C-alpha positions in Angstrom: -27.5 155.0 -21.4 -30.8 153.9 -20.0 -32.6 157.1 -20.9 -31.3 157.0 -24.4 -32.5 153.5 -24.9 -35.9 154.3 -23.4 -36.3 157.5 -25.5 -35.4 155.8 -28.7 -37.2 152.5 -28.0 -34.1 150.5 -28.7 -33.1 147.3 -26.9 -29.6 146.6 -25.9 -27.7 143.7 -24.2 -25.0 144.8 -21.8 -22.5 142.3 -20.4 -21.0 143.4 -17.1 -19.5 142.0 -13.9 -20.6 145.1 -12.0 -23.9 144.4 -10.2 -24.4 148.0 -9.3 -24.2 148.9 -13.0 -26.6 146.1 -14.0 -29.1 147.0 -11.3 -29.0 150.7 -12.3 -29.4 150.2 -16.0 -31.3 147.0 -16.7 -35.0 146.2 -16.8 -34.0 142.5 -16.7 -30.8 140.8 -15.5 -29.5 137.4 -16.2 -27.4 135.7 -13.5 -25.2 133.0 -15.0 -23.8 129.9 -13.2 -21.5 127.4 -15.0 -22.3 128.8 -18.4 -26.1 128.7 -18.0 -28.7 131.3 -16.9 -29.6 130.6 -13.3 -32.2 133.4 -13.2 -33.5 135.9 -15.7 -35.6 138.5 -13.9 -36.1 142.0 -12.8 -33.6 143.6 -10.4 -36.3 143.6 -7.7 -37.1 139.9 -8.1 -33.4 138.9 -8.1 -33.0 140.7 -4.8 -36.2 139.7 -3.1 -37.0 136.3 -4.8 -33.8 134.6 -5.9 -34.4 131.4 -7.8 -32.0 129.4 -5.8 -29.1 129.5 -3.2 -26.5 130.4 -5.9 -28.5 133.5 -7.1 -29.1 134.5 -3.5 -25.5 134.2 -2.5 -24.3 135.9 -5.7 -26.5 138.9 -5.2 -25.8 139.1 -1.5 -22.0 138.8 -2.0 -21.6 142.2 -3.6 -23.7 143.9 -0.9 -21.5 142.3 1.7 -18.3 143.4 -0.1 -19.6 147.0 -0.2 -20.4 146.9 3.5 -17.0 145.5 4.3 -15.3 148.3 2.2 -17.3 151.0 4.0 -16.4 149.5 7.4 -12.7 149.4 6.4 -12.9 153.0 5.2 -14.3 154.0 8.6 -11.4 152.2 10.3 -13.3 149.2 11.6 
């Protein structure tokens, strides 16, 4: 999808609850909290420069879930 959009020069808005998908496709991501945008930024900045504790914890939570699933799959 990203390549098609880049090639054609089109802009799209994708709503997803899957962080991995958002980070793979998007040039910019909006993290929402209580119906408002907490941070609208690049994937890099969301990860390295979260605007506040909510964004930091939200981004970190999925990484921790992935690590937990990998550990469980290894029998730990």
